BAMAR-780722 format. One record per residue (C-alpha): x, y, z. Coordinates in Angstrom, 2 decimals, padded with zeros to 5 digits. Last residue first. Layout:
N
+---------+---------+---------+
:    east :   north :      up :
+---------+---------+---------+
:       X :       Y :       Z :
...
+---------+---------+---------+
This chain:
466
+---------+---------+---------+
:    east :   north :      up :
+---------+---------+---------+
: -025.64 : -001.41 :  000.16 :
: -022.82 :  000.33 : -002.09 :
: -021.45 : -002.19 : -004.46 :
: -018.77 : -004.95 : -004.17 :
: -016.65 : -005.52 : -006.80 :
: -017.50 : -008.30 : -009.31 :
: -015.62 : -011.37 : -008.89 :
: -012.10 : -011.16 : -010.24 :
: -011.24 : -012.04 : -013.76 :
: -008.76 : -014.82 : -014.28 :
: -006.75 : -016.70 : -011.70 :
: -003.98 : -017.38 : -014.28 :
: -003.80 : -013.56 : -015.21 :
: -003.33 : -012.65 : -011.62 :
: -001.13 : -015.20 : -011.36 :
:  001.25 : -013.80 : -013.91 :
:  000.79 : -010.38 : -012.06 :
:  001.76 : -011.94 : -008.97 :
:  004.79 : -013.47 : -010.20 :
:  006.03 : -010.18 : -011.69 :
:  005.35 : -008.42 : -008.47 :
:  007.17 : -010.59 : -006.24 :
:  010.31 : -010.32 : -009.05 :
:  010.02 : -006.48 : -008.78 :
:  010.25 : -006.73 : -004.85 :
:  013.30 : -008.84 : -005.12 :
:  015.23 : -007.03 : -002.44 :
:  015.10 : -009.92 :  000.25 :
:  014.11 : -013.06 : -001.29 :
:  010.34 : -013.66 : -002.42 :
:  006.91 : -014.18 : -000.63 :
:  003.59 : -014.58 : -002.33 :
:  000.59 : -014.51 :  000.01 :
: -002.44 : -015.78 : -001.28 :
: -005.73 : -014.06 : -000.07 :
: -009.34 : -015.34 :  000.49 :
: -012.35 : -012.90 : -000.24 :
: -015.59 : -013.29 :  001.45 :
: -018.57 : -014.67 : -000.52 :
: -020.36 : -017.14 :  002.08 :
: -018.98 : -020.10 :  000.26 :
: -015.52 : -018.58 :  000.67 :
: -013.75 : -016.64 : -002.03 :
: -010.82 : -017.19 : -004.18 :
: -007.23 : -016.50 : -004.91 :
: -006.97 : -012.59 : -004.29 :
: -003.44 : -011.26 : -004.06 :
: -001.20 : -010.60 : -000.91 :
:  002.33 : -009.69 : -001.62 :
:  005.59 : -010.53 :  000.41 :
:  009.01 : -008.72 :  000.18 :
:  011.67 : -009.95 :  002.56 :
:  012.92 : -008.05 :  005.71 :
:  013.25 : -011.27 :  007.63 :
:  011.41 : -009.80 :  010.54 :
:  008.77 : -008.49 :  008.48 :
:  008.59 : -011.74 :  006.40 :
:  008.22 : -013.77 :  009.68 :
:  004.94 : -011.54 :  010.42 :
:  002.71 : -012.71 :  007.54 :
:  001.87 : -016.56 :  008.05 :
:  001.89 : -016.49 :  011.81 :
: -000.25 : -013.53 :  011.85 :
: -003.69 : -014.82 :  013.10 :
: -002.65 : -015.95 :  016.76 :
: -001.45 : -012.56 :  017.37 :
: -003.87 : -011.50 :  020.24 :
: -003.70 : -014.24 :  022.75 :
: -003.67 : -012.36 :  026.01 :
: -005.84 : -009.67 :  024.40 :
: -008.55 : -012.34 :  023.63 :
: -011.03 : -011.46 :  020.84 :
: -009.37 : -014.48 :  019.13 :
: -009.83 : -012.93 :  015.76 :
: -008.89 : -009.28 :  016.77 :
: -010.55 : -006.19 :  018.09 :
: -014.06 : -007.58 :  017.45 :
: -016.56 : -005.19 :  016.43 :
: -016.29 : -006.01 :  012.74 :
: -016.90 : -009.59 :  013.11 :
: -013.94 : -011.84 :  011.98 :
: -012.54 : -012.06 :  008.48 :
: -011.84 : -015.39 :  007.22 :
: -009.20 : -017.46 :  009.22 :
: -005.70 : -018.67 :  008.73 :
: -004.52 : -015.48 :  007.13 :
: -002.19 : -014.82 :  004.16 :
: -002.30 : -018.35 :  002.82 :
:  001.01 : -019.57 :  001.36 :
:  003.24 : -018.88 : -001.69 :
:  007.01 : -019.08 : -001.21 :
:  009.11 : -017.96 : -004.03 :
:  012.53 : -018.54 : -005.88 :
:  012.85 : -021.44 : -003.34 :
:  015.62 : -023.27 : -001.44 :
:  016.48 : -020.18 :  000.65 :
:  012.82 : -019.98 :  001.94 :
:  013.22 : -022.01 :  004.87 :
:  016.61 : -020.59 :  005.79 :
:  015.37 : -017.00 :  005.37 :
:  012.38 : -017.47 :  007.53 :
:  014.22 : -019.30 :  010.32 :
:  016.95 : -016.71 :  010.48 :
:  014.65 : -013.89 :  010.68 :
:  012.40 : -015.67 :  013.21 :
:  015.47 : -016.10 :  015.48 :
:  016.23 : -012.60 :  014.93 :
:  012.99 : -011.24 :  016.10 :
:  012.88 : -013.99 :  018.85 :
:  015.93 : -012.30 :  020.73 :
:  013.33 : -009.53 :  021.74 :
:  011.39 : -012.16 :  023.65 :
:  014.55 : -013.09 :  025.42 :
:  015.39 : -009.55 :  026.24 :
:  012.16 : -009.08 :  027.75 :
:  012.23 : -012.04 :  029.79 :
:  015.83 : -011.13 :  031.11 :
:  014.41 : -007.63 :  031.90 :
:  011.46 : -008.64 :  033.87 :
:  007.88 : -009.23 :  032.24 :
:  004.98 : -008.95 :  034.94 :
:  004.09 : -005.52 :  033.94 :
:  003.77 : -006.64 :  030.35 :
:  000.01 : -007.39 :  030.82 :
: -000.65 : -003.69 :  031.20 :
: -000.15 : -003.60 :  027.36 :
: -002.65 : -006.19 :  026.45 :
: -005.28 : -004.91 :  029.12 :
: -004.69 : -001.26 :  027.49 :
: -005.02 : -002.43 :  024.00 :
: -008.40 : -004.34 :  024.80 :
: -009.55 : -001.53 :  026.76 :
: -009.03 :  001.15 :  023.74 :
: -007.18 :  003.97 :  025.25 :
: -009.19 :  006.98 :  026.63 :
: -008.53 :  005.56 :  030.29 :
: -004.91 :  005.97 :  029.64 :
: -005.24 :  009.69 :  028.48 :
: -006.92 :  010.29 :  031.92 :
: -003.90 :  008.95 :  033.87 :
: -001.62 :  010.90 :  031.87 :
:  000.42 :  008.83 :  029.16 :
:  003.90 :  007.94 :  029.37 :
:  003.19 :  004.63 :  030.93 :
:  001.13 :  003.65 :  027.96 :
:  004.05 :  004.25 :  025.74 :
:  006.08 :  001.98 :  027.99 :
:  003.66 : -000.70 :  028.01 :
:  003.04 : -000.61 :  024.29 :
:  006.92 : -001.32 :  023.92 :
:  006.59 : -004.15 :  026.46 :
:  003.54 : -005.61 :  024.75 :
:  005.54 : -005.45 :  021.60 :
:  008.29 : -007.48 :  023.15 :
:  005.66 : -009.91 :  024.53 :
:  004.03 : -010.50 :  021.18 :
:  007.32 : -010.77 :  019.40 :
:  008.28 : -013.36 :  021.69 :
:  004.96 : -015.32 :  021.99 :
:  005.17 : -015.58 :  018.15 :
:  008.74 : -017.15 :  018.00 :
:  008.29 : -019.33 :  021.01 :
:  005.35 : -020.74 :  019.33 :
:  007.35 : -021.57 :  016.25 :
:  007.55 : -020.35 :  012.76 :
:  009.09 : -022.94 :  010.44 :
:  006.48 : -025.26 :  009.11 :
:  007.67 : -027.47 :  006.46 :
:  007.42 : -026.35 :  003.03 :
:  005.79 : -028.35 :  000.14 :
:  007.29 : -028.21 : -003.35 :
:  005.87 : -026.56 : -006.66 :
:  007.78 : -026.53 : -009.63 :
:  006.43 : -023.77 : -011.85 :
:  005.19 : -024.92 : -015.55 :
:  002.06 : -022.99 : -015.74 :
: -000.12 : -026.09 : -014.47 :
:  002.08 : -026.16 : -011.59 :
:  001.35 : -022.50 : -010.60 :
: -002.27 : -023.24 : -011.36 :
: -002.01 : -026.25 : -009.23 :
: -000.68 : -023.76 : -006.36 :
: -003.65 : -021.55 : -006.75 :
: -006.16 : -024.60 : -005.96 :
: -004.14 : -025.27 : -002.88 :
: -004.43 : -021.79 : -001.70 :
: -008.12 : -021.82 : -002.20 :
: -008.50 : -025.41 : -000.56 :
: -006.47 : -024.20 :  002.42 :
: -008.61 : -021.29 :  002.78 :
: -011.92 : -023.26 :  002.66 :
: -010.52 : -025.54 :  005.36 :
: -009.81 : -022.99 :  007.68 :
: -006.25 : -022.94 :  009.00 :
: -005.84 : -023.42 :  012.74 :
: -004.87 : -020.39 :  014.51 :
: -001.34 : -019.97 :  015.78 :
:  001.41 : -022.35 :  015.37 :
:  003.70 : -023.86 :  012.79 :
:  002.35 : -022.18 :  009.73 :
:  000.69 : -024.72 :  007.86 :
:  000.08 : -024.71 :  004.19 :
:  003.50 : -023.43 :  002.89 :
:  003.94 : -024.15 : -000.86 :
:  007.62 : -023.53 : -002.07 :
:  007.93 : -022.11 : -005.70 :
:  010.89 : -023.21 : -007.77 :
:  010.50 : -021.26 : -011.11 :
:  010.50 : -023.31 : -014.30 :
:  007.85 : -021.55 : -016.07 :
:  006.23 : -018.91 : -014.10 :
:  007.01 : -015.97 : -016.51 :
:  005.06 : -017.93 : -019.19 :
:  001.96 : -016.54 : -017.53 :
:  002.97 : -013.09 : -018.92 :
:  004.49 : -009.86 : -017.45 :
:  003.63 : -006.65 : -019.32 :
:  002.29 : -004.75 : -016.26 :
:  005.43 : -005.76 : -014.20 :
:  007.80 : -004.11 : -016.81 :
:  007.29 : -000.64 : -015.69 :
:  008.61 : -001.45 : -012.36 :
:  011.75 : -002.74 : -013.89 :
:  014.26 : -001.55 : -010.97 :
:  016.95 :  000.95 : -011.38 :
:  018.22 :  001.23 : -007.99 :
:  018.62 :  004.12 : -005.37 :
:  020.01 :  003.18 : -002.18 :
:  017.77 :  001.52 :  000.43 :
:  016.34 :  003.60 :  003.05 :
:  017.12 :  002.04 :  006.51 :
:  017.75 :  005.52 :  008.25 :
:  014.55 :  006.79 :  006.77 :
:  014.85 :  010.61 :  006.89 :
:  017.35 :  010.31 :  004.13 :
:  014.82 :  009.55 :  001.36 :
:  015.55 :  006.77 : -001.24 :
:  012.86 :  006.60 : -004.01 :
:  010.57 :  003.61 : -004.01 :
:  007.44 :  005.42 : -003.69 :
:  006.94 :  006.70 : -007.40 :
:  007.74 :  003.74 : -009.30 :
:  006.20 :  001.91 : -006.61 :
:  002.82 :  003.40 : -007.36 :
:  002.84 :  001.92 : -011.12 :
:  003.90 : -001.44 : -009.60 :
:  000.83 : -001.28 : -007.40 :
: -001.33 : -000.32 : -010.36 :
: -000.15 : -003.17 : -012.23 :
: -000.72 : -005.60 : -009.40 :
: -004.87 : -004.74 : -009.71 :
: -007.18 : -003.49 : -007.18 :
: -004.76 : -001.52 : -005.07 :
: -003.01 : -001.17 : -001.71 :
:  000.43 :  000.34 : -002.00 :
:  003.13 :  000.00 :  000.45 :
:  004.78 :  001.13 :  003.83 :
:  006.97 : -001.21 :  005.62 :
:  007.72 : -001.64 :  009.41 :
:  009.86 : -004.56 :  010.28 :
:  012.18 : -002.82 :  012.64 :
:  011.05 :  001.04 :  012.82 :
:  011.70 :  003.83 :  010.52 :
:  009.89 :  007.21 :  011.60 :
:  009.50 :  008.10 :  008.65 :
:  009.07 :  006.00 :  005.74 :
:  011.21 :  004.94 :  002.88 :
:  009.83 :  002.48 :  000.55 :
:  012.39 :  000.00 : -000.22 :
:  013.72 :  000.14 :  003.15 :
:  012.57 : -003.15 :  004.39 :
:  011.57 : -005.21 :  001.32 :
:  008.18 : -004.40 :  000.23 :
:  004.68 : -005.42 :  001.73 :
:  003.02 : -005.54 : -001.56 :
: -000.85 : -005.30 : -001.85 :
: -003.70 : -006.39 : -003.95 :
: -007.47 : -006.53 : -003.04 :
: -009.84 : -009.20 : -002.04 :
: -010.93 : -007.10 :  001.16 :
: -009.85 : -009.95 :  003.73 :
: -006.68 : -010.71 :  001.80 :
: -005.76 : -006.88 :  001.46 :
: -006.76 : -006.19 :  005.09 :
: -004.34 : -008.88 :  006.22 :
: -001.65 : -008.16 :  003.69 :
: -001.03 : -004.64 :  004.81 :
: -001.18 : -004.71 :  008.47 :
:  000.66 : -008.22 :  008.48 :
:  003.19 : -007.87 :  011.31 :
:  004.87 : -004.41 :  010.74 :
:  002.71 : -003.00 :  007.82 :
:  001.76 :  000.37 :  006.39 :
: -000.96 :  001.43 :  004.23 :
: -001.21 :  003.22 :  001.01 :
: -004.26 :  003.84 : -001.52 :
: -004.47 :  004.28 : -005.25 :
: -007.40 :  003.38 : -007.48 :
: -010.20 :  005.79 : -006.28 :
: -012.50 :  005.17 : -003.36 :
: -013.49 :  001.88 : -005.29 :
: -015.03 : -000.14 : -002.30 :
: -012.13 : -002.47 : -002.45 :
: -009.34 :  000.17 : -002.09 :
: -011.38 :  002.20 :  000.42 :
: -011.91 : -001.03 :  002.70 :
: -008.29 : -001.90 :  002.51 :
: -007.17 :  001.74 :  003.31 :
: -009.66 :  002.00 :  006.08 :
: -008.29 : -000.91 :  007.86 :
: -004.48 : -000.63 :  007.36 :
: -004.18 : -002.14 :  010.83 :
: -006.05 : -003.95 :  009.96 :
: -008.80 : -006.29 :  008.72 :
: -011.74 : -005.01 :  006.76 :
: -014.00 : -006.57 :  009.73 :
: -017.26 : -008.10 :  009.17 :
: -020.84 : -007.15 :  009.65 :
: -020.68 : -004.87 :  006.41 :
: -019.90 : -007.89 :  004.07 :
: -018.00 : -007.43 :  001.07 :
: -017.47 : -003.71 :  001.75 :
: -015.74 : -004.67 :  005.16 :
: -016.43 : -002.15 :  007.85 :
: -014.42 :  000.60 :  009.78 :
: -015.56 :  001.72 :  013.06 :
: -015.38 :  005.27 :  013.59 :
: -012.11 :  006.70 :  014.48 :
: -010.82 :  007.72 :  017.98 :
: -011.17 :  004.44 :  020.32 :
: -010.54 :  002.40 :  017.17 :
: -011.80 : -001.17 :  015.92 :
: -010.83 : -001.35 :  012.21 :
: -009.35 : -004.74 :  012.70 :
: -005.98 : -006.67 :  012.86 :
: -005.17 : -004.64 :  016.02 :
: -001.77 : -002.99 :  016.96 :
: -002.00 :  000.26 :  014.74 :
: -001.55 :  002.45 :  017.76 :
: -005.25 :  002.25 :  018.34 :
: -007.01 :  001.04 :  015.13 :
: -006.61 :  002.69 :  011.82 :
: -008.62 :  005.04 :  009.48 :
: -007.94 :  006.43 :  006.05 :
: -006.58 :  009.84 :  005.23 :
: -008.47 :  011.64 :  002.40 :
: -009.00 :  012.56 : -001.42 :
: -005.33 :  013.18 : -001.95 :
: -005.26 :  014.05 : -005.93 :
: -001.80 :  012.17 : -006.61 :
:  000.60 :  014.64 : -008.83 :
:  003.92 :  012.94 : -008.59 :
:  005.23 :  015.43 : -006.11 :
:  002.07 :  014.51 : -003.98 :
:  002.80 :  011.10 : -004.22 :
:  006.49 :  011.38 : -003.25 :
:  005.86 :  013.71 : -000.39 :
:  003.18 :  011.40 :  001.05 :
:  005.28 :  008.44 :  000.92 :
:  008.14 :  010.39 :  002.56 :
:  006.07 :  011.73 :  005.46 :
:  004.91 :  015.30 :  004.75 :
:  006.10 :  017.90 :  007.18 :
:  005.38 :  019.21 :  010.75 :
:  002.64 :  016.95 :  011.43 :
:  000.17 :  018.28 :  013.95 :
:  000.19 :  016.33 :  017.37 :
: -002.84 :  014.13 :  018.07 :
: -002.61 :  014.26 :  022.06 :
: -003.19 :  010.49 :  021.74 :
: -005.53 :  008.79 :  024.12 :
: -008.36 :  008.95 :  021.77 :
: -006.39 :  006.54 :  019.67 :
: -006.13 :  005.56 :  016.02 :
: -002.46 :  006.88 :  015.55 :
: -003.68 :  010.33 :  016.48 :
: -001.89 :  012.19 :  013.80 :
: -003.20 :  015.61 :  013.12 :
: -002.56 :  017.40 :  010.02 :
: -000.22 :  020.32 :  009.00 :
:  001.96 :  018.57 :  006.70 :
:  000.83 :  015.23 :  005.77 :
:  002.23 :  012.17 :  008.12 :
:  001.33 :  008.69 :  007.37 :
: -000.44 :  007.42 :  010.60 :
: -003.85 :  008.21 :  008.80 :
: -003.22 :  005.76 :  005.80 :
: -003.09 :  007.78 :  002.52 :
: -005.76 :  008.20 :  000.06 :
: -006.20 :  008.04 : -003.88 :
: -007.24 :  010.04 : -007.00 :
: -005.30 :  010.02 : -010.18 :
: -004.74 :  013.63 : -011.39 :
: -000.98 :  013.59 : -012.09 :
:  000.41 :  010.04 : -011.17 :
:  003.61 :  009.97 : -013.44 :
:  004.18 :  013.54 : -012.63 :
:  003.19 :  017.34 : -013.05 :
:  001.45 :  016.70 : -016.25 :
:  001.98 :  019.24 : -019.29 :
: -000.05 :  018.80 : -022.26 :
: -001.63 :  022.29 : -021.59 :
: -005.30 :  020.53 : -020.94 :
: -003.57 :  017.88 : -018.70 :
: -002.15 :  020.85 : -016.80 :
: -005.38 :  022.43 : -016.44 :
: -006.95 :  019.23 : -015.45 :
: -004.45 :  018.88 : -012.60 :
: -005.18 :  022.09 : -011.16 :
: -008.81 :  021.31 : -011.31 :
: -008.25 :  017.87 : -009.66 :
: -006.26 :  019.70 : -006.68 :
: -009.17 :  021.90 : -005.88 :
: -011.51 :  019.15 : -006.18 :
: -009.40 :  017.28 : -003.56 :
: -009.42 :  020.32 : -001.50 :
: -013.19 :  020.50 : -001.54 :
: -013.75 :  016.79 : -001.12 :
: -011.71 :  016.79 :  002.53 :
: -011.71 :  013.40 :  004.11 :
: -009.83 :  014.04 :  007.22 :
: -010.40 :  010.38 :  008.25 :
: -012.06 :  007.73 :  005.87 :
: -013.24 :  004.06 :  006.16 :
: -016.53 :  004.39 :  007.73 :
: -018.08 :  001.90 :  005.44 :
: -021.81 :  002.48 :  006.30 :
: -021.94 :  006.29 :  006.02 :
: -018.97 :  006.24 :  003.30 :
: -020.57 :  004.23 :  000.43 :
: -022.87 :  006.59 : -001.35 :
: -020.46 :  009.60 : -000.23 :
: -017.49 :  007.59 : -001.57 :
: -019.20 :  007.12 : -005.21 :
: -020.02 :  010.83 : -005.32 :
: -016.40 :  011.79 : -004.28 :
: -014.97 :  009.15 : -006.84 :
: -017.36 :  010.75 : -009.68 :
: -016.09 :  014.43 : -008.83 :
: -012.45 :  013.26 : -008.84 :
: -012.92 :  011.43 : -012.24 :
: -014.49 :  014.38 : -013.84 :
: -011.82 :  016.94 : -012.32 :
: -009.13 :  014.57 : -013.52 :
: -010.60 :  015.02 : -017.04 :
: -012.35 :  012.91 : -019.51 :
: -011.43 :  011.44 : -022.85 :
: -008.59 :  013.84 : -023.30 :
: -006.28 :  011.23 : -024.86 :
: -003.82 :  011.75 : -022.39 :
: -006.41 :  012.00 : -019.54 :
: -007.86 :  008.61 : -020.56 :
: -004.50 :  006.95 : -020.68 :
: -003.87 :  008.37 : -017.17 :
: -007.17 :  007.05 : -015.91 :
: -006.90 :  003.50 : -017.43 :
: -003.34 :  003.06 : -015.83 :
: -004.95 :  004.37 : -012.51 :
: -007.71 :  001.66 : -012.97 :
: -011.09 :  002.68 : -013.65 :
: -013.90 :  001.91 : -011.29 :
: -014.56 :  005.57 : -010.35 :
: -015.18 :  006.49 : -014.01 :
: -017.73 :  003.84 : -014.55 :
: -016.89 :  000.87 : -016.34 :
: -018.57 :  000.15 : -019.81 :
+---------+---------+---------+
């Protein structure tokens, strides 16, 4: 019999409805579990158990009256630190920040509160969200619950670790180059980086998306029913649309029959793909074929020029942010990030323009490469999680993005892309399968992921506090 903290959001809501247990009992169980894990995992920021218990008591009273306030009433969860919550500081992972207090909830926080989520905590992130690790000059070092010596990934580092460790079933992260999918892959959980604008966020930015981080596809779909509502604060927010989020949970393996699925095993540049990862993704492809999908190899389409262009454009953006800081603040920034940003001092205007142009070149190449297929599957990352103390898999600020060649193209093309566990290394570390779809086909990606979840079979037992 699973413990209360292990139950999915769907199971919790069903239990509340039949009065098998209350939101307060669940919140107490999750808090006890967090307090067993957190001294070593270090995934939380603004962890406020008393406030969460207060929310859970109010939810319990509503359920007792048979009047839940929304579709997530009483379900515990977390939000990434850079998703504003009214009155709370937002240091963006950096000790260099003045950490201004948020005036209001950002759209994801507002929608989840309205739906009744019990907010347990914010979760940690690296400086400025520019690392695929939990290393931060402000937050404690987040670690991977499968192996505490390893990174959970980033920049949604604490969220990935919290989801895998069972800090409640529902978590929200953000992604501009892989920051949802990389920690999902390395922590063995599920995520969807939605189509740009599907989940409104403030402030919006090219390629930036917020999305669910959960242990199951069905819980992610449940969250998206709430998160995917238009909000005028996001100038790229998509119009309201009736989408079949509720139908995701009932998707069968038969859904895969006849689908045209592209198989991308080499990204075109960056780190070489570890053999264990290639083998796991090939095994997943065979499951797709056995279920009746037509799987065809995809030739690499992402180039060194594209990757370096994105890197150099982001370096200049961060250098401008760096220059806006007082000298004493600059010294508090993580040295890796400072060195990376300062390297842009040598870039002139034409260089930065050419670098920026690679965002569109990436978009065109990604759309063209995926056009013949309904979906494209690939590794999420070429490597297994790096040591927790390393800022990036290369540990080199002048080669910082060598691990994002599978993920970042889908940010630039605005297409939805998920990460779902498809196996483990010989050492027990999770391996993620990326499932990407056409622009706006978020529900389709979720349904394919749900079908694969059934093909894959039961996940390994989740890690326990060590």
